[in-house]
NUFI-105763 format. One line per field, with one value per residue (C-alpha): x, y, z. Coordinates in steps of 0.5 Angstrom, whole numbers, plus 2048, in hexadecimal, padded with zeros to 3 digits. Layout:
# NUFI-105763
u = [X,...]
v = [Y,...]
w = [Z,...]
//
This chain:
# NUFI-105763
u = [7E5,7EB,7E7,7E7,7EC,7F1,7F7,7F8,7FD,7FB,7FF,7FF,803,802,7FB,7F9,7F5,7F3,7EF,7F6,7F9,7F3,7F3,7FB,7FB,7F4,7F6,7FC,7F8,7F4,7FB,7FE,7F9,7FE,801,806,802,7FD,802,806,809,808,80B,812,811,80D,80E,808,809,806,801,7FC,7F5,7F2,7F6,7F0,7F1,7EC,7E8,7E7,7E5,7DE,7DE,7DD,7E4,7E7,7ED,7F0,7F5,7FA,801,807,80A,804,802,806,803,7FC,7FC,7FE,7F8,7F4,7F6,7F4,7EE,7ED,7EE,7E8,7E4,7E0,7D9,7D5,7CE,7CE,7D4,7DC,7E0,7E8,7EC,7F3,7F7,7FA,801,800,803,7FF,800,800,7F9,7F6,7F8,7F5,7EE,7EE,7EE,7E9,7EE,7F0,7F0,7F5,7FA,7F9,7F7,7F1,7EC,7EC,7E5,7EA,7EF,7F4,7F9,7FE,7FA,7F3,7F5,7F6,7EF,7ED,7F3,7F0,7E9,7EC,7EF,7E9,7E5,7EB,7EA,7E3,7E2,7DE,7DF,7E0,7E4,7E0,7E1,7E4,7E7,7E9,7F0,7F3,7FA,7FE,806,808,80D,814,81B,820,827,82D,82D,834,832,82C,830,835,82F,82C,828,824,824,824,81F,821,81C,81D,820,826,826,826,82C,830,82F,831,837,83D,840,83B,83C,842,83E,83C,843,843,846,847,83F,83F,83A,832,82E,827,823,81C,816,813,80D,809,809,80A,806,80D,810,80A,809,811,810,80A,80F,815,810,80D,814,816,810,810,808,804,7FC,7FD,802,800,801,805,809,80B,80D,811,819,81B,817,81A,820,81F,81C,822,826,823,822,829,82B,827,82A,824,81D,819,812,814,818,81A,81F,823,822,825,82B,82C,82C,830,835,835,837,83D,83F,83D,836,838,83A,834,82E,82E,826,820,819,815,80F,811,810,815,81A,819,819,820,822,820,824,81D,81C,817,813,813,80F,813,81A,81D,822,823,82A,829,82E,834,832,82B,826,823,81C,81C,815,816,815,811,80C,80A,804,802,800,7FA,7F8,7F1,7EC,7E8,7E3,7E2,7DB,7DD,7D8,7DC,7DB,7D4,7D0,7D4,7DA,7D9,7D7,7DD,7E1,7DE,7DF,7E6,7E7,7E4,7E9,7EF,7ED,7EC,7F2,7F5,7F5,7F8,7FD,800,801,804,809,80B,80D,806,802,7FB,7F5,7F5,7FC,7FE,805,807,80D,810,811,811,817,81B,821,820,819,816,80F,80D,80E,80C,809,807,803,801,7FB,7FD,7FB,7F4,7F5,7F7,7FD,7FF,7FE,803,808,809,80A,80F,812,812,816,81B,81D,823,825,827,82C,829,82B,826,829,824,826,824,827,823,81F,81B,818,814,80D,80A,804,7FE,800,801,807,80E,813,816,810,80D,814,813,80C,80E,815,810,80C,811,814,80E,812,818,818,81A,821,822,828,826,829,828,82C,82B,82F,82F,835,834,835,83B,841,844,843,846,840,83A,836,833,832,82C,82A,830,82E,82B,826,81F,81C,822,822,81B,819,81F,81E,816,818,81D,81A,814,819,81D,81F,820,827,82D,82F,82E,835,834,83A,83E,838,837,83E,83E,838,83A,841,83E,83A,841,844,840,83D,83A,837,832,82F,82C,830,82D,82D,827,828,822,824,820,826,82D,834,835,83B,843,843,841,844,83F,844,847,840,83F,846,845,83E,840,841,847,846,846,844,83D,839,836,830,82E,827,826,81F,81F,81A,817,817,81E,822,827,824,82A,82F,82B,82A,831,833,82E,830,837,835,830,82A,825,823,81B,818,814,814,80D,80E,806,809,80F,80B,80A,811,814,80F,812,819,818,815,81D,81E]
v = [84A,84C,84F,84B,846,844,841,83A,834,82D,827,822,81F,822,825,82A,831,834,83A,83B,83D,841,845,846,849,84C,850,852,854,858,85B,85C,85D,85F,85B,858,852,852,851,84C,846,840,83A,837,83A,83F,83D,83D,837,830,82E,833,831,834,82E,829,822,822,81C,820,827,825,824,829,82C,82D,831,831,836,833,836,833,82F,82A,82C,825,820,823,823,81C,81A,81E,81A,814,817,818,811,80F,812,816,819,81E,820,81B,81E,81C,820,823,826,829,82D,834,835,83C,83F,83F,847,848,844,848,84F,84D,84A,850,855,851,84C,84E,848,84B,84D,847,842,83E,83F,83A,837,834,838,834,838,836,838,83A,841,843,843,848,84C,84C,84E,854,856,855,85A,85F,85F,85F,858,853,84E,847,843,83E,83F,838,832,82B,82A,825,824,827,829,82C,832,830,833,82F,82F,82B,825,826,82C,829,824,829,82C,824,823,81E,81C,823,828,82E,834,83C,83D,839,83C,843,842,83F,845,84A,846,84A,843,841,839,83A,839,833,830,832,839,837,838,83F,843,840,842,841,841,844,847,84E,84D,852,84E,846,842,83E,844,847,840,840,848,845,840,845,849,843,841,848,849,841,842,83E,83F,845,84A,850,857,859,853,855,85C,85A,85C,855,852,857,856,84E,84F,854,84E,849,84E,850,849,84A,84A,84E,84D,84C,849,842,83D,83A,840,83D,836,837,83B,836,830,834,835,82D,82C,831,82D,833,830,833,83A,83D,83C,838,838,839,839,835,830,829,827,82B,828,821,825,828,821,81E,824,827,82D,830,829,82A,823,824,824,81D,819,81F,81F,81E,823,821,824,823,827,825,827,82A,82B,831,82F,835,833,834,835,831,832,82F,82F,831,82F,835,835,83C,840,843,845,840,83A,837,832,82C,82E,82F,828,826,829,826,81F,820,822,81C,818,81C,81A,812,80E,80D,814,816,811,815,81B,817,814,81B,81D,820,81E,81C,820,81F,820,818,817,812,80E,814,817,811,80E,814,815,81C,81D,81B,818,819,820,826,824,82B,82F,836,83A,841,847,84B,852,857,853,851,858,859,854,856,85D,85B,857,85D,861,85B,857,857,85E,85F,863,863,867,867,867,868,868,86E,86C,86E,867,869,86E,869,869,863,860,861,865,86C,86D,86C,867,86C,870,869,868,86F,86D,866,869,86F,869,865,86A,869,862,865,867,86C,869,867,86B,86C,86F,870,870,870,86D,86D,86E,876,876,879,87D,877,870,86D,870,86F,870,876,876,87A,879,877,871,874,872,871,878,87C,878,876,87D,87E,878,87A,881,87E,878,87B,87F,87A,87A,874,874,870,869,864,864,85E,85B,861,864,85E,85D,864,864,85E,861,867,863,85F,865,865,85E,85B,854,859,85B,858,85A,85A,85D,85D,85D,85E,85E,85C,85B,858,85A,85F,862,861,85E,857,852,84E,84A,850,852,84B,84B,851,850,849,84A,847,844,848,84E,852,850,855,852,854,853,854,856,854,859,857,852,854,854,84F,84B,845,84A,84E,847,846,84D,84B,844,846,84B,845,84A,849,84B,84D,84D,853,851,854,85B,85B,857,85C,85F,858,856,85B,85B,853,856,85B,855,853,859]
w = [8D4,8D8,8DD,8E3,8E1,8E6,8E6,8E7,8E7,8E5,8E7,8E2,8DC,8D6,8D6,8D2,8D4,8CE,8D2,8D5,8CF,8CC,8D3,8D2,8CB,8CB,8D1,8CD,8C7,8CB,8CE,8C8,8C2,8BD,8B8,8BC,8BF,8B9,8B4,8B8,8B7,8BD,8B9,8B7,8B0,8AD,8A6,8A2,89D,89A,895,893,895,88F,88B,88B,888,882,885,88B,888,889,891,896,897,89E,8A0,8A6,8A8,8AD,8B1,8AD,8B2,8B2,8AA,8A8,8AC,8AC,8A4,8A5,8A9,8A5,89F,8A2,8A4,89D,89B,89E,89A,89F,89E,8A1,89F,899,896,896,89A,898,89D,89D,8A1,8A0,8A5,8A8,8AE,8B4,8B4,8AD,8AC,8B2,8AF,8A8,8AB,8B0,8AA,8A5,8A2,89B,896,891,897,89C,898,898,89D,8A3,8A6,8AC,8AF,8B4,8B7,8BC,8C2,8C3,8C5,8BE,8BD,8C2,8C0,8B9,8BC,8C0,8BA,8B5,8BA,8BA,8B2,8B2,8AF,8B0,8B6,8B2,8B8,8BC,8C4,8C4,8C0,8C2,8C2,8BD,8C0,8C6,8C7,8CE,8CE,8D0,8D0,8CB,8CD,8CA,8CD,8D0,8D3,8D6,8D9,8DC,8E0,8E2,8DD,8DD,8E4,8E7,8E6,8E2,8E2,8E0,8E7,8E5,8DE,8E1,8E6,8E0,8DC,8E2,8E4,8E1,8E0,8DB,8DA,8DE,8E4,8E1,8E0,8D8,8D7,8D0,8CF,8D0,8D3,8D4,8CE,8CD,8C7,8C8,8C4,8C5,8C9,8C6,8BF,8C1,8C6,8C8,8CA,8CD,8D1,8D3,8D6,8DA,8DD,8DE,8E2,8E6,8E8,8EA,8EF,8F1,8F0,8EB,8ED,8F1,8ED,8ED,8EA,8F0,8EF,8E8,8EA,8F0,8EE,8F0,8EA,8E5,8E7,8E7,8E0,8DD,8DF,8DB,8D5,8D5,8D3,8CC,8C6,8C2,8C2,8BC,8B9,8B9,8BC,8B5,8B5,8BA,8B9,8B2,8B4,8B9,8B4,8AF,8B5,8B7,8B0,8B1,8B7,8BC,8BF,8C5,8C4,8C1,8C6,8CD,8CD,8C8,8CB,8C6,8C5,8C7,8C0,8BE,8C1,8BE,8B7,8B8,8BA,8B4,8B0,8AE,8B3,8AE,8AE,8A6,8A4,89D,8A0,89E,8A2,8A7,8AB,8B3,8B7,8BA,8C1,8C2,8C6,8CC,8CF,8D6,8D9,8DE,8E5,8E6,8E1,8D9,8D5,8CF,8C8,8C6,8BE,8BE,8B8,8B7,8B2,8B0,8AF,8A9,8A3,89F,8A4,8A2,8A5,8A1,8A2,8AA,8AA,8A6,8AB,8B1,8AE,8AC,8B3,8B6,8B1,8B4,8BB,8B9,8BC,8B5,8B3,8BA,8B9,8B3,8B8,8BE,8B9,8B7,8BE,8C0,8C6,8C5,8C6,8CD,8CE,8CE,8CB,8C6,8C4,8C1,8C8,8CC,8C8,8C8,8CB,8CB,8CE,8D5,8D3,8DB,8DA,8DB,8E2,8E3,8DE,8DE,8DD,8DC,8E1,8DF,8DA,8E0,8E2,8DB,8D9,8DE,8DC,8D5,8D7,8DC,8D6,8D2,8D7,8D9,8D3,8D0,8CC,8C5,8C1,8BA,8B4,8AE,8A7,8A1,89A,896,88F,889,889,88F,88B,887,888,88B,887,88B,890,88C,890,88F,893,897,899,89B,89F,8A2,8A5,8A7,8AB,8AE,8B1,8B3,8B7,8BD,8BE,8C1,8C9,8CD,8CF,8C8,8C3,8BC,8B6,8AE,8A8,8A1,89B,894,88F,88F,896,89A,897,893,891,897,89B,898,89E,8A2,8AA,8AB,8B2,8B7,8BB,8C2,8C7,8C4,8C7,8C3,8BD,8BB,8BA,8B6,8B1,8B1,8AE,8A9,8A7,8A2,89F,89B,894,890,88C,889,88A,890,894,898,89A,89C,8A0,8A4,8A6,8A8,8AC,8B0,8B1,8B4,8B9,8BA,8BD,8C3,8C3,8CA,8CC,8D1,8CA,8C4,8BF,8B8,8B1,8AD,8A6,8A0,899,892,88E,88D,88F,889,88D,88B,892,890,894,898,89C,89F,8A2,8A4,8A8,8AB,8AE,8B1,8B8,8BB,8C2,8C8,8C4,8C4,8BF,8BA,8B6,8AF,8AD,8A6,8A2,89A,898,891,88C,88A,890,891,896,896,897,89D,8A0,8A0,8A3,8A9,8AA,8AB,8B1,8B4,8B2,8AD,8A6,8A5,89E,89C,894,895,896,899,89E,8A1,8A7,8AA,8A8,8AB,8B2,8B2,8B1,8B7,8BB,8BC,8C1]
//
């Protein structure tokens, strides 16, 4: 499907190119066929939530049941449209139809479908899958082949809504660059990122350096599309981009300039948007990030005070400083939200007919209006009033919609990005308290054994320019109660430290209580001795319990982690492991450092969670 595909640029307003997005991520999948892409996220949120489609009203229990797995950013509005559909008492083959939505991150659903979809783990089996972009169907197909699973994915699916990728910026910052009258592109941001004066070059030294929030292109469609746009800008090309262009030293220098502004990477843009909204509430909206690459719809969601597009959130409070959408002058790509009717054993002729009937309904003017009201563009790319009436969006943009290069060039882009992305300095901190020795039901292994395996798998996510170290902690560590942790591997370049980590991790033994606060403060202090904005400085803390150490002042932890203006940021990413982990406290710790807390309450999910965490670096 990639062979012979040439890059092209179409000049039009808001049109979508499903084939363009498919080609981009399929090529990426063929380049990076491991978990990094297949377990990725591509929407503003990866939270799987909402009503369980297995809860069917009694009067609909005998109807043909239709389950639609949908990406979270549109699951709410799709559910509303489906409720309207159900209210029409639809009939197929003489039987009534009842449809429901299963909220499922696109990458999560791709991985689940590719491995065969386990209802006990993944939820009810879907008959229809609607990820954020068509690319994920091709990615899942490639992964299924690798796993020797049946290919249940159709080769194409009609779009039900679209949304272009934009660079979202706090309005005062965008206006300082000339928005909305001036065209702004990656070249402008690269120049700003490279200027030692930072925002001072634009007359605003109080804003500090230019900071970019960007997801990892090996995990995220928005991150991949933004990376493609950066290379297009670096080379001044589009349809004629070549491997030689990508490998040109001048291109690498340009890309390093853009990537140098990244605060950290990650698997979902919701991390950046949630942190930005919290910063706005604290009166520091202009000090966290200067720009975030997201879908256009996410700008509207953020400005409504609901960056997760949570349909259950009542009366959200809009931010004081809104985001505006910058459509890169070099061009951008568009997410097409396809409707895939799966070719799976559990999809029979009746459910297929029901899926096709529902698809027809979703393309009616009435249903399309629901999507338009929520900030999507139509299936054909036409904006609705939510876009045209917005003071923060530009309805006549994008005028340049990019189709990405073919597989060979995209291969070169991803490999080049891996070498030129911002380096990371990371201290991994693992809980080895006694409870980590508890056996996990259904696994036949302890929590610690699963965590050991997950840690070793996640090491593949680091690049040669990264530096990594490893600590363990419990109340039985160290020489006294004030030192409840043991440094096992000093922070050093990956080539040196990873073999050492691989050597010591299998030998860990659970013992003692959880010393969360003292260890977190000490790990943060270690990085703080040599912190630099030239690197992503981070601590990763995994724990399965609550603090059981005499040092029990959470306020002191939070105070230490909050970064003073002008100082390098050290982010503490936390993982709440198992059902006994103190998720609320771990979230407070992560939020204090403008990072993210990950929930691994199901120990069987720890490998996927650990890989997601490493996507930040």
